[in-house]
Biopython code that builds the backbone (N, CA, C, O; Angstrom):
import numpy as np
from Bio.PDB.StructureBuilder import StructureBuilder

atoms = [
    (1, "UNK", "N", (41.666, 152.992, 112.830)),
    (1, "UNK", "CA", (41.938, 151.591, 112.592)),
    (1, "UNK", "C", (40.687, 150.748, 112.845)),
    (1, "UNK", "O", (40.446, 149.761, 112.150)),
    (2, "UNK", "N", (39.887, 151.147, 113.853)),
    (2, "UNK", "CA", (38.649, 150.402, 114.125)),
    (2, "UNK", "C", (37.683, 150.501, 112.956)),
    (2, "UNK", "O", (36.955, 149.551, 112.668)),
    (3, "UNK", "N", (37.673, 151.646, 112.280)),
    (3, "UNK", "CA", (36.777, 151.819, 111.136)),
    (3, "UNK", "C", (37.161, 150.879, 109.997)),
    (3, "UNK", "O", (36.290, 150.369, 109.292)),
    (4, "UNK", "N", (38.451, 150.651, 109.816)),
    (4, "UNK", "CA", (38.906, 149.739, 108.767)),
    (4, "UNK", "C", (38.445, 148.315, 109.072)),
    (4, "UNK", "O", (37.939, 147.626, 108.186)),
    (5, "UNK", "N", (38.615, 147.873, 110.311)),
    (5, "UNK", "CA", (38.200, 146.521, 110.694)),
    (5, "UNK", "C", (36.683, 146.366, 110.611)),
    (5, "UNK", "O", (36.188, 145.331, 110.167)),
    (6, "UNK", "N", (35.956, 147.380, 111.032)),
    (6, "UNK", "CA", (34.499, 147.331, 110.960)),
    (6, "UNK", "C", (34.030, 147.262, 109.512)),
    (6, "UNK", "O", (33.104, 146.515, 109.196)),
    (7, "UNK", "N", (34.658, 148.031, 108.632)),
    (7, "UNK", "CA", (34.312, 148.004, 107.214)),
    (7, "UNK", "C", (34.597, 146.634, 106.610)),
    (7, "UNK", "O", (33.791, 146.113, 105.838)),
    (8, "UNK", "N", (35.744, 146.048, 106.960)),
    (8, "UNK", "CA", (36.075, 144.711, 106.457)),
    (8, "UNK", "C", (35.082, 143.669, 106.974)),
    (8, "UNK", "O", (34.681, 142.770, 106.235)),
    (9, "UNK", "N", (34.692, 143.790, 108.224)),
    (9, "UNK", "CA", (33.741, 142.855, 108.815)),
    (9, "UNK", "C", (32.387, 142.948, 108.126)),
    (9, "UNK", "O", (31.810, 141.924, 107.760)),
    (10, "UNK", "N", (31.880, 144.142, 107.945)),
    (10, "UNK", "CA", (30.581, 144.338, 107.304)),
    (10, "UNK", "C", (30.628, 143.858, 105.854)),
    (10, "UNK", "O", (29.684, 143.234, 105.371)),
    (11, "UNK", "N", (31.723, 144.150, 105.168)),
    (11, "UNK", "CA", (31.869, 143.686, 103.784)),
    (11, "UNK", "C", (31.902, 142.163, 103.697)),
    (11, "UNK", "O", (31.282, 141.574, 102.812)),
    (12, "UNK", "N", (32.615, 141.538, 104.602)),
    (12, "UNK", "CA", (32.699, 140.074, 104.603)),
    (12, "UNK", "C", (31.347, 139.446, 104.890)),
    (12, "UNK", "O", (30.955, 138.482, 104.232)),
    (13, "UNK", "N", (30.635, 139.983, 105.863)),
    (13, "UNK", "CA", (29.310, 139.457, 106.200)),
    (13, "UNK", "C", (28.359, 139.600, 105.018)),
    (13, "UNK", "O", (27.620, 138.667, 104.700)),
    (14, "UNK", "N", (28.371, 140.757, 104.367)),
    (14, "UNK", "CA", (27.450, 140.953, 103.245)),
    (14, "UNK", "C", (27.800, 140.056, 102.069)),
    (14, "UNK", "O", (26.895, 139.545, 101.409)),
    (15, "UNK", "N", (29.085, 139.845, 101.781)),
    (15, "UNK", "CA", (29.454, 138.927, 100.708)),
    (15, "UNK", "C", (29.096, 137.487, 101.054)),
    (15, "UNK", "O", (28.670, 136.731, 100.180)),
    (16, "UNK", "N", (29.260, 137.103, 102.296)),
    (16, "UNK", "CA", (28.867, 135.760, 102.720)),
    (16, "UNK", "C", (27.364, 135.567, 102.569)),
    (16, "UNK", "O", (26.924, 134.515, 102.105)),
    (17, "UNK", "N", (26.580, 136.549, 102.947)),
    (17, "UNK", "CA", (25.126, 136.458, 102.793)),
    (17, "UNK", "C", (24.716, 136.365, 101.327)),
    (17, "UNK", "O", (23.778, 135.644, 100.989)),
    (18, "UNK", "N", (25.411, 137.086, 100.461)),
    (18, "UNK", "CA", (25.115, 137.011, 99.025)),
    (18, "UNK", "C", (25.384, 135.608, 98.502)),
    (18, "UNK", "O", (24.578, 135.057, 97.752)),
    (19, "UNK", "N", (26.511, 135.027, 98.895)),
    (19, "UNK", "CA", (26.843, 133.672, 98.453)),
    (19, "UNK", "C", (25.824, 132.675, 98.984)),
    (19, "UNK", "O", (25.389, 131.790, 98.247)),
    (20, "UNK", "N", (25.438, 132.800, 100.242)),
    (20, "UNK", "CA", (24.467, 131.876, 100.826)),
    (20, "UNK", "C", (23.091, 132.005, 100.188)),
    (20, "UNK", "O", (22.400, 131.001, 100.009)),
    (21, "UNK", "N", (22.686, 133.207, 99.845)),
    (21, "UNK", "CA", (21.369, 133.404, 99.257)),
    (21, "UNK", "C", (21.304, 132.942, 97.803)),
    (21, "UNK", "O", (20.234, 132.552, 97.334)),
    (22, "UNK", "N", (22.405, 132.976, 97.095)),
    (22, "UNK", "CA", (22.403, 132.599, 95.685)),
    (22, "UNK", "C", (22.569, 131.103, 95.462)),
    (22, "UNK", "O", (22.223, 130.593, 94.396)),
    (23, "UNK", "N", (23.088, 130.405, 96.442)),
    (23, "UNK", "CA", (23.440, 129.008, 96.251)),
    (23, "UNK", "C", (22.512, 128.112, 97.073)),
    (23, "UNK", "O", (22.482, 128.226, 98.299)),
    (24, "UNK", "N", (21.755, 127.227, 96.427)),
    (24, "UNK", "CA", (20.830, 126.343, 97.146)),
    (24, "UNK", "C", (21.572, 125.319, 97.991)),
    (24, "UNK", "O", (21.080, 124.925, 99.048)),
    (25, "UNK", "N", (22.733, 124.886, 97.553)),
    (25, "UNK", "CA", (23.512, 123.923, 98.313)),
    (25, "UNK", "C", (23.903, 124.514, 99.659)),
    (25, "UNK", "O", (23.989, 123.789, 100.649)),
    (26, "UNK", "N", (24.138, 125.796, 99.708)),
    (26, "UNK", "CA", (24.504, 126.449, 100.957)),
    (26, "UNK", "C", (23.371, 126.410, 101.968)),
    (26, "UNK", "O", (23.613, 126.289, 103.169)),
    (27, "UNK", "N", (22.130, 126.510, 101.489)),
    (27, "UNK", "CA", (21.000, 126.453, 102.419)),
    (27, "UNK", "C", (20.947, 125.109, 103.117)),
    (27, "UNK", "O", (20.643, 125.037, 104.307)),
    (28, "UNK", "N", (21.241, 124.043, 102.385)),
    (28, "UNK", "CA", (21.240, 122.719, 102.997)),
    (28, "UNK", "C", (22.334, 122.638, 104.065)),
    (28, "UNK", "O", (22.131, 122.044, 105.124)),
    (29, "UNK", "N", (23.481, 123.232, 103.782)),
    (29, "UNK", "CA", (24.582, 123.234, 104.740)),
    (29, "UNK", "C", (24.217, 124.036, 105.982)),
    (29, "UNK", "O", (24.488, 123.603, 107.102)),
    (30, "UNK", "N", (23.610, 125.190, 105.793)),
    (30, "UNK", "CA", (23.224, 126.037, 106.930)),
    (30, "UNK", "C", (22.168, 125.337, 107.778)),
    (30, "UNK", "O", (22.239, 125.371, 109.007)),
    (31, "UNK", "N", (21.194, 124.704, 107.136)),
    (31, "UNK", "CA", (20.160, 123.981, 107.880)),
    (31, "UNK", "C", (20.768, 122.823, 108.670)),
    (31, "UNK", "O", (20.417, 122.601, 109.829)),
    (32, "UNK", "N", (21.678, 122.090, 108.035)),
    (32, "UNK", "CA", (22.321, 120.974, 108.728)),
    (32, "UNK", "C", (23.148, 121.438, 109.914)),
    (32, "UNK", "O", (23.121, 120.813, 110.974)),
    (33, "UNK", "N", (23.879, 122.526, 109.745)),
    (33, "UNK", "CA", (24.692, 123.064, 110.834)),
    (33, "UNK", "C", (23.804, 123.554, 111.973)),
    (33, "UNK", "O", (24.097, 123.305, 113.143)),
    (34, "UNK", "N", (22.726, 124.244, 111.637)),
    (34, "UNK", "CA", (21.814, 124.737, 112.670)),
    (34, "UNK", "C", (21.167, 123.576, 113.424)),
    (34, "UNK", "O", (20.997, 123.638, 114.641)),
    (35, "UNK", "N", (20.809, 122.518, 112.697)),
    (35, "UNK", "CA", (20.222, 121.352, 113.345)),
    (35, "UNK", "C", (21.222, 120.694, 114.293)),
    (35, "UNK", "O", (20.862, 120.331, 115.413)),
    (36, "UNK", "N", (22.467, 120.536, 113.861)),
    (36, "UNK", "CA", (23.494, 119.968, 114.725)),
    (36, "UNK", "C", (23.736, 120.845, 115.958)),
    (36, "UNK", "O", (23.930, 120.332, 117.059)),
    (37, "UNK", "N", (23.723, 122.147, 115.771)),
    (37, "UNK", "CA", (23.940, 123.069, 116.876)),
    (37, "UNK", "C", (22.826, 122.953, 117.917)),
    (37, "UNK", "O", (23.099, 122.908, 119.116)),
    (38, "UNK", "N", (21.590, 122.905, 117.467)),
    (38, "UNK", "CA", (20.457, 122.789, 118.394)),
    (38, "UNK", "C", (20.469, 121.433, 119.093)),
    (38, "UNK", "O", (20.242, 121.357, 120.301)),
    (39, "UNK", "N", (20.732, 120.368, 118.346)),
    (39, "UNK", "CA", (20.758, 119.036, 118.953)),
    (39, "UNK", "C", (21.895, 118.894, 119.959)),
    (39, "UNK", "O", (21.716, 118.265, 121.002)),
    (40, "UNK", "N", (23.060, 119.466, 119.666)),
    (40, "UNK", "CA", (24.176, 119.400, 120.610)),
    (40, "UNK", "C", (23.849, 120.153, 121.889)),
    (40, "UNK", "O", (24.138, 119.676, 122.986)),
    (41, "UNK", "N", (23.249, 121.326, 121.750)),
    (41, "UNK", "CA", (22.869, 122.097, 122.937)),
    (41, "UNK", "C", (21.828, 121.355, 123.766)),
    (41, "UNK", "O", (21.930, 121.292, 124.991)),
    (42, "UNK", "N", (20.828, 120.795, 123.094)),
    (42, "UNK", "CA", (19.788, 120.065, 123.808)),
    (42, "UNK", "C", (20.354, 118.822, 124.492)),
    (42, "UNK", "O", (19.971, 118.505, 125.618)),
    (43, "UNK", "N", (21.257, 118.122, 123.822)),
    (43, "UNK", "CA", (21.853, 116.927, 124.407)),
    (43, "UNK", "C", (22.679, 117.266, 125.642)),
    (43, "UNK", "O", (22.610, 116.554, 126.644)),
    (44, "UNK", "N", (23.455, 118.338, 125.583)),
    (44, "UNK", "CA", (24.234, 118.748, 126.752)),
    (44, "UNK", "C", (23.318, 119.184, 127.892)),
    (44, "UNK", "O", (23.594, 118.895, 129.056)),
    (45, "UNK", "N", (22.235, 119.875, 127.560)),
    (45, "UNK", "CA", (21.287, 120.307, 128.582)),
    (45, "UNK", "C", (20.656, 119.097, 129.268)),
    (45, "UNK", "O", (20.581, 119.042, 130.496)),
    (46, "UNK", "N", (20.203, 118.131, 128.472)),
    (46, "UNK", "CA", (19.582, 116.926, 129.028)),
    (46, "UNK", "C", (20.594, 116.137, 129.851)),
    (46, "UNK", "O", (20.258, 115.610, 130.911)),
    (47, "UNK", "N", (21.818, 116.055, 129.371)),
    (47, "UNK", "CA", (22.859, 115.330, 130.092)),
    (47, "UNK", "C", (23.162, 115.976, 131.438)),
    (47, "UNK", "O", (23.401, 115.277, 132.423)),
    (48, "UNK", "N", (23.153, 117.289, 131.488)),
    (48, "UNK", "CA", (23.417, 117.997, 132.741)),
    (48, "UNK", "C", (22.317, 117.780, 133.776)),
    (48, "UNK", "O", (22.604, 117.571, 134.955)),
    (49, "UNK", "N", (21.073, 117.828, 133.344)),
    (49, "UNK", "CA", (19.974, 117.825, 134.301)),
    (49, "UNK", "C", (19.290, 116.473, 134.478)),
    (49, "UNK", "O", (18.348, 116.355, 135.261)),
    (50, "UNK", "N", (19.755, 115.453, 133.759)),
    (50, "UNK", "CA", (19.149, 114.136, 133.932)),
    (50, "UNK", "C", (19.857, 113.323, 135.006)),
    (50, "UNK", "O", (19.267, 112.400, 135.567)),
    (51, "UNK", "N", (21.090, 113.644, 135.297)),
    (51, "UNK", "CA", (21.839, 112.909, 136.301)),
    (51, "UNK", "C", (22.455, 111.628, 135.779)),
    (51, "UNK", "O", (22.817, 110.754, 136.567)),
    (52, "UNK", "N", (22.583, 111.495, 134.452)),
    (52, "UNK", "CA", (23.202, 110.302, 133.879)),
    (52, "UNK", "C", (24.671, 110.180, 134.259)),
    (52, "UNK", "O", (25.189, 109.078, 134.438)),
    (53, "UNK", "N", (25.330, 111.317, 134.380)),
    (53, "UNK", "CA", (26.730, 111.331, 134.809)),
    (53, "UNK", "C", (26.749, 112.013, 136.176)),
    (53, "UNK", "O", (26.796, 113.241, 136.253)),
    (54, "UNK", "N", (26.713, 111.221, 137.261)),
    (54, "UNK", "CA", (26.609, 111.832, 138.589)),
    (54, "UNK", "C", (27.855, 112.648, 138.948)),
    (54, "UNK", "O", (28.986, 112.218, 138.717)),
    (55, "UNK", "N", (27.624, 113.811, 139.508)),
    (55, "UNK", "CA", (28.721, 114.663, 139.955)),
    (55, "UNK", "C", (29.385, 115.462, 138.854)),
    (55, "UNK", "O", (30.341, 116.190, 139.124)),
    (56, "UNK", "N", (28.913, 115.354, 137.626)),
    (56, "UNK", "CA", (29.509, 116.090, 136.508)),
    (56, "UNK", "C", (28.538, 117.158, 136.026)),
    (56, "UNK", "O", (27.329, 116.937, 135.948)),
    (57, "UNK", "N", (29.091, 118.308, 135.710)),
    (57, "UNK", "CA", (28.311, 119.380, 135.098)),
    (57, "UNK", "C", (29.110, 119.879, 133.907)),
    (57, "UNK", "O", (30.242, 120.338, 134.065)),
    (58, "UNK", "N", (28.539, 119.795, 132.734)),
    (58, "UNK", "CA", (29.191, 120.274, 131.518)),
    (58, "UNK", "C", (28.588, 121.635, 131.195)),
    (58, "UNK", "O", (27.398, 121.721, 130.892)),
    (59, "UNK", "N", (29.375, 122.691, 131.253)),
    (59, "UNK", "CA", (28.812, 124.019, 131.004)),
    (59, "UNK", "C", (28.383, 124.178, 129.547)),
    (59, "UNK", "O", (29.004, 123.630, 128.637)),
    (60, "UNK", "N", (27.329, 124.925, 129.351)),
    (60, "UNK", "CA", (26.870, 125.225, 127.996)),
    (60, "UNK", "C", (27.521, 126.519, 127.551)),
    (60, "UNK", "O", (27.019, 127.607, 127.833)),
    (61, "UNK", "N", (28.630, 126.399, 126.860)),
    (61, "UNK", "CA", (29.323, 127.558, 126.316)),
    (61, "UNK", "C", (29.745, 127.238, 124.887)),
    (61, "UNK", "O", (29.639, 126.086, 124.466)),
    (62, "UNK", "N", (30.218, 128.220, 124.134)),
    (62, "UNK", "CA", (30.562, 127.968, 122.729)),
    (62, "UNK", "C", (31.617, 126.877, 122.536)),
    (62, "UNK", "O", (31.598, 126.186, 121.517)),
    (63, "UNK", "N", (32.528, 126.708, 123.481)),
    (63, "UNK", "CA", (33.583, 125.707, 123.325)),
    (63, "UNK", "C", (33.035, 124.290, 123.444)),
    (63, "UNK", "O", (33.356, 123.427, 122.628)),
    (64, "UNK", "N", (32.212, 124.051, 124.457)),
    (64, "UNK", "CA", (31.678, 122.699, 124.635)),
    (64, "UNK", "C", (30.667, 122.364, 123.541)),
    (64, "UNK", "O", (30.657, 121.246, 123.026)),
    (65, "UNK", "N", (29.827, 123.318, 123.188)),
    (65, "UNK", "CA", (28.851, 123.062, 122.126)),
    (65, "UNK", "C", (29.571, 122.860, 120.797)),
    (65, "UNK", "O", (29.192, 121.986, 120.018)),
    (66, "UNK", "N", (30.597, 123.652, 120.532)),
    (66, "UNK", "CA", (31.371, 123.485, 119.301)),
    (66, "UNK", "C", (32.063, 122.138, 119.234)),
    (66, "UNK", "O", (32.138, 121.527, 118.168)),
    (67, "UNK", "N", (32.572, 121.668, 120.372)),
    (67, "UNK", "CA", (33.209, 120.356, 120.407)),
    (67, "UNK", "C", (32.201, 119.261, 120.105)),
    (67, "UNK", "O", (32.500, 118.328, 119.360)),
    (68, "UNK", "N", (31.015, 119.368, 120.675)),
    (68, "UNK", "CA", (29.992, 118.346, 120.433)),
    (68, "UNK", "C", (29.468, 118.430, 119.001)),
    (68, "UNK", "O", (29.180, 117.398, 118.394)),
    (69, "UNK", "N", (29.339, 119.637, 118.450)),
    (69, "UNK", "CA", (28.898, 119.778, 117.062)),
    (69, "UNK", "C", (29.936, 119.158, 116.121)),
    (69, "UNK", "O", (29.582, 118.454, 115.175)),
    (70, "UNK", "N", (31.200, 119.423, 116.384)),
    (70, "UNK", "CA", (32.250, 118.924, 115.489)),
    (70, "UNK", "C", (32.488, 117.425, 115.636)),
    (70, "UNK", "O", (32.705, 116.738, 114.638)),
    (71, "UNK", "N", (32.453, 116.907, 116.867)),
    (71, "UNK", "CA", (32.832, 115.509, 117.096)),
    (71, "UNK", "C", (31.663, 114.579, 117.375)),
    (71, "UNK", "O", (31.794, 113.363, 117.240)),
    (72, "UNK", "N", (30.524, 115.134, 117.760)),
    (72, "UNK", "CA", (29.364, 114.295, 118.057)),
    (72, "UNK", "C", (29.481, 113.632, 119.419)),
    (72, "UNK", "O", (29.935, 114.247, 120.384)),
    (73, "UNK", "N", (29.067, 112.371, 119.489)),
    (73, "UNK", "CA", (29.102, 111.612, 120.750)),
    (73, "UNK", "C", (30.533, 111.485, 121.290)),
    (73, "UNK", "O", (30.723, 111.601, 122.501)),
    (74, "UNK", "N", (31.538, 111.252, 120.453)),
    (74, "UNK", "CA", (32.904, 111.236, 120.999)),
    (74, "UNK", "C", (33.316, 112.573, 121.627)),
    (74, "UNK", "O", (34.165, 112.599, 122.518)),
    (75, "UNK", "N", (32.723, 113.679, 121.173)),
    (75, "UNK", "CA", (32.987, 114.973, 121.779)),
    (75, "UNK", "C", (32.472, 115.053, 123.201)),
    (75, "UNK", "O", (33.117, 115.631, 124.076)),
    (76, "UNK", "N", (31.292, 114.462, 123.430)),
    (76, "UNK", "CA", (30.754, 114.420, 124.788)),
    (76, "UNK", "C", (31.652, 113.562, 125.666)),
    (76, "UNK", "O", (31.952, 113.925, 126.803)),
    (77, "UNK", "N", (32.080, 112.417, 125.131)),
    (77, "UNK", "CA", (32.983, 111.545, 125.889)),
    (77, "UNK", "C", (34.301, 112.253, 126.185)),
    (77, "UNK", "O", (34.871, 112.076, 127.262)),
    (78, "UNK", "N", (34.785, 113.045, 125.249)),
    (78, "UNK", "CA", (36.020, 113.804, 125.454)),
    (78, "UNK", "C", (35.862, 114.810, 126.584)),
    (78, "UNK", "O", (36.739, 114.917, 127.442)),
    (79, "UNK", "N", (34.769, 115.541, 126.597)),
    (79, "UNK", "CA", (34.541, 116.554, 127.622)),
    (79, "UNK", "C", (34.369, 115.903, 128.994)),
    (79, "UNK", "O", (34.945, 116.364, 129.979)),
    (80, "UNK", "N", (33.571, 114.825, 129.056)),
    (80, "UNK", "CA", (33.367, 114.129, 130.327)),
    (80, "UNK", "C", (34.687, 113.539, 130.828)),
    (80, "UNK", "O", (34.994, 113.619, 132.017)),
    (81, "UNK", "N", (35.463, 112.950, 129.921)),
    (81, "UNK", "CA", (36.764, 112.387, 130.300)),
    (81, "UNK", "C", (37.732, 113.454, 130.786)),
    (81, "UNK", "O", (38.462, 113.238, 131.753)),
    (82, "UNK", "N", (37.740, 114.601, 130.124)),
    (82, "UNK", "CA", (38.634, 115.688, 130.556)),
    (82, "UNK", "C", (38.237, 116.207, 131.939)),
    (82, "UNK", "O", (39.102, 116.517, 132.757)),
    (83, "UNK", "N", (36.931, 116.301, 132.200)),
    (83, "UNK", "CA", (36.487, 116.741, 133.520)),
    (83, "UNK", "C", (36.773, 115.679, 134.571)),
    (83, "UNK", "O", (37.125, 116.012, 135.703)),
    (84, "UNK", "N", (36.628, 114.413, 134.220)),
    (84, "UNK", "CA", (36.895, 113.331, 135.157)),
    (84, "UNK", "C", (38.371, 113.299, 135.546)),
    (84, "UNK", "O", (38.699, 113.077, 136.712)),
    (85, "UNK", "N", (39.266, 113.519, 134.579)),
    (85, "UNK", "CA", (40.699, 113.542, 134.854)),
    (85, "UNK", "C", (41.062, 114.763, 135.684)),
    (85, "UNK", "O", (41.937, 114.685, 136.547)),
    (86, "UNK", "N", (40.403, 115.891, 135.436)),
    (86, "UNK", "CA", (40.711, 117.126, 136.149)),
    (86, "UNK", "C", (40.247, 117.069, 137.603)),
    (86, "UNK", "O", (40.755, 117.821, 138.435)),
    (87, "UNK", "N", (39.306, 116.206, 137.922)),
    (87, "UNK", "CA", (38.841, 116.106, 139.303)),
    (87, "UNK", "C", (39.897, 115.415, 140.096)),
    (87, "UNK", "O", (39.732, 115.213, 141.299)),
]
sb = StructureBuilder()
sb.init_structure("model")
sb.init_model(0)
sb.init_chain("A")
sb.init_seg("    ")
for serial, (resi, resn, name, xyz) in enumerate(atoms, 1):
    if name == "N":
        sb.init_residue(resn, " ", resi, " ")
    sb.init_atom(name, np.array(xyz, "f"), 0.0, 1.0, " ", f" {name:<3s}", serial, name[0])
structure = sb.get_structure()
């Protein structure tokens, strides 16, 4: 059963790469997503170590970075608010 899932995974990845390589519009999307991902990570890192939000530490993990990538500045406010309520 693992071989079936692995084969499906490899096939899906290779078809996705073919679509991305053939389509110029996809490159713009990939570049934009990568830029948002790097900026979100850098913003969370700076926010953690600058002391702008005293007593708060936002972990750098896929969930928090994904929230900030998807929502932007309101995502940061959401995470800070959720941590503030949980304290």
